[in-house]
N, C-alpha and C positions, 0 to 999 in steps of 0.2 A: 710081705709086710715091710714097710719102710719106716725106720725109727731114726729121728734126728733131734738135735738139741741146740738151743742157743743160750742156755744158762739158767741159773736159779735152782737147779736140782737135776735129778735124773728120773727117767721113767723106765721101769722094767715091764716088758711085755713078753710073757712066756720066758724063753731062754735068751732074749735080747735085752740089752740095756742101752738106752740113749744117754750119752754123756756129751759134754761140751765139744763142739766141732767134730762129732762122730756121726757117721751114717751107717745104719745097718739095714740090709734089705733081705726079705725072705718072702717067698710066695708059697702059700698053702694050696695043695692040689685037691684037697677035700675039706669039708667043714671041720673046723678045729676050735676047741674051747681053750682059751688062754686067760690068764689073770694079768691085769694092768695095775701097776703099783707106782705111785708118785712118791719119790724120796727127795725132800728138799735139801739143798746144801745148807751148811751152817750160815745163819743170818737170814734165811729165807723160810717162808711157809707156803704150803700148798694152798691155792685158792680154789680152783675148780678145773674140770675138764669140759671141753666142748666136743661132744661125740655126735657127728653128723648134725651139728648145729644145736643139739640139746645139751643144756648145762647139767653137770653132775658134780656135786661137791664131795663125793666119797673118794678118798685117796686110793682105795683098793676097789677095782671094778672087774667083775668077770665079763669076758667078751666071747661071743660065738662068732668066729670069723667064717662067714659063709657068703660074703659079698664084700665090695669095697667099703671100707670104713675110714672116715676122716676123723682124726683125733688131734686136739690141741690141748696141752696142759699149761695152766698158768700158775706161776709162783710169784710171790710178792716178798720184797725185802722187808725184814722186820726192823731194820736199823735206819730207814730213811726219815730223817728229821729235818730235811732241808726246806720243806714246804714248797718245793719247786713244781709239784704236780706230777713229777716222774716217779712212779712207784719203784723204780730200780729193779723191777721184776724181770723174770725170764719167761720164755715161752717155748714149748716143744710143739712142732707140727709134724704129724705123721699121716700117711695114707696106708691103711692095712688092706692088702689085696688077697683075694682068693684066686 
């Protein structure tokens, strides 16, 4: 499992937590069930996950890791009033491997 972050919150997957500029890598040798939890930073809110290309708006998601899983978590700033079109959000991108 590879967990990384570029801002807006953290994502916890099993015993790993992705925080800003942090990379965690773990490989499971057999099918494993873990829970993925999105925790937004102050001033942000969780929007959705893309799990193997499928959108999921639940902040807590159980995962069975029995193959390669690609996960992206999107967070959105709750304080962007600039009208610039930039949501000020953050994104986590992870590949979870068995």
